[in-house]
C-alpha positions in Angstrom: 142.8 170.4 144.9 142.6 172.3 141.9 141.4 171.0 138.3 143.6 170.3 135.8 143.4 168.5 132.5 145.8 165.7 131.9 146.4 165.0 128.1 147.6 161.4 126.8 150.7 161.4 124.4 151.5 159.4 121.4 155.0 158.8 120.3 154.9 158.5 116.0 155.6 155.4 114.5 157.3 155.0 111.0 154.9 156.1 107.9 152.3 157.9 110.6 150.5 161.1 109.8 148.2 162.7 111.9 145.1 161.1 110.3 146.8 157.8 111.3 147.6 158.8 114.9 144.2 160.1 115.4 142.0 157.1 113.8 144.7 154.9 116.0 144.2 156.9 119.2 140.5 158.0 118.9 139.4 155.5 116.8 137.9 158.2 114.3 139.8 161.2 112.5 136.0 163.0 112.6 136.5 166.2 114.2 139.8 165.4 116.1 142.4 165.7 113.4 141.8 169.6 113.6 142.2 170.0 117.7 145.3 167.6 117.7 146.8 170.0 115.1 145.8 172.9 117.3 146.8 171.4 120.1 150.4 170.6 118.5 151.4 174.2 116.7 154.8 172.5 116.0 153.2 169.7 113.5 152.6 172.1 110.7 156.6 172.3 110.2 156.6 168.6 109.1 154.8 167.1 106.0 152.5 164.7 105.5 154.2 162.0 106.5 155.5 162.9 110.4 159.3 161.5 111.7 159.5 158.5 113.9 159.5 159.0 117.6 157.8 162.6 117.5 155.6 163.1 121.1 152.2 164.4 120.3 149.9 165.5 122.4 146.3 164.3 122.5 143.3 166.3 123.7 141.0 164.7 126.0 137.8 163.6 123.8 134.6 163.1 125.9 132.3 162.1 122.7 133.4 160.2 120.0 130.3 159.8 117.4 129.4 156.7 116.6 127.0 155.9 113.8 124.5 153.3 114.5 122.8 151.3 111.9 119.2 149.4 112.2 119.2 146.4 110.4 115.6 145.8 111.7 112.9 147.8 112.8 
């Protein structure tokens, strides 16, 4: 079998922005918003608020940077 990359698809909700879709899907916007915009060139045709029911392909994210806070040493 050949290797292929599966991308998840997200359908926008009312008043969604690209940042909000990324936050909901990945749990963060750091470094992923740009990747989503690059993968979905057609998004540049819309304003800040995306239309309801728009299908967006979400690139696979292997690493999501999480900040760890130590309360005690």
